[in-house]
N, C-alpha and C positions, 0 to 999 in steps of 0.2 A: 619507529615507523616513519616512513616518508610521507609527503603530502598526498600522494596518490592513494595510498592505503587508508589514510584517515578520511579522505573524501568518499571512498567507496564504502567505508563503514557507516558514514553518516547518512548516506542515501541508499536505502535497501533496493535491491533489484526486484523485478516482478517475481522471479522464482523464490527469492527469500521471503517475500511477503506471502506468497501462496503457500509455502511450506509452513510458515508460522501459523497461518489461519487453519490449515489442514490439521496440524498437531493439536491446536486448541479445540477444534470441532470434534476430532476423534476422541479426545479426552472427555469432552462434555457429553458426548453421545455414546459412551462405552456401554451403557446399559441396553441400548438398542441393537448392539451387535448380535446378541443372541436371537432376537426376533427377526431381523432382516438378513442376517448372515454377513460374514466378514467382507465378502466380495461386493455385495450390493451397497453396503455402507461405505466402503472405500470409494466406489464409483460416485455415489451421491456427494460425498464429502469433497471429492476432487472437483466436481462441477460447481458446487457452491463456493469453494475457496477460489476458484478461477474467477467467478463473477464478482465476488466481494473484493478481491485484490485489484481487479480492473477498475472498479468504481473508486476504491481508495486512492489509487494512483492518479486517476482523473481529477479527483477533488483536490489532491495535493498540488497538482500542476496548476489548477485554477487559483488556489490560494496564493501560490508563488507569483503567478502572473498579476494578480490584483495588488499584491504588496509592492511590486516593482513599478506599476503605473503611477500611483500617486506621487512617488518620489520624483519622477520625471516631470510631472506637471508643476510641482512646487518650484523646481529649478527654472522652468520657463517663465513663471510669474515673476520671480525675483530678477531675472535678466531683463524683463521689460521695464522695470522701475528704474 
């Protein structure tokens, strides 16, 4: 694999995250499929997976941003000395 393919595999896209969440929810809620119906369950799972994936990606971006900032500050302090 080249560098582009490995970078893409390391950071999942919105669609990939959403699909993973939908699969896990569908498996976990399989017993409710009879009660709600397949179409309603699929609609609700789609909405929930969209919300969860959006929040996960936001939190990942925040974590990456906070990791980068302290490194920049330590360099500035060492340069002043």
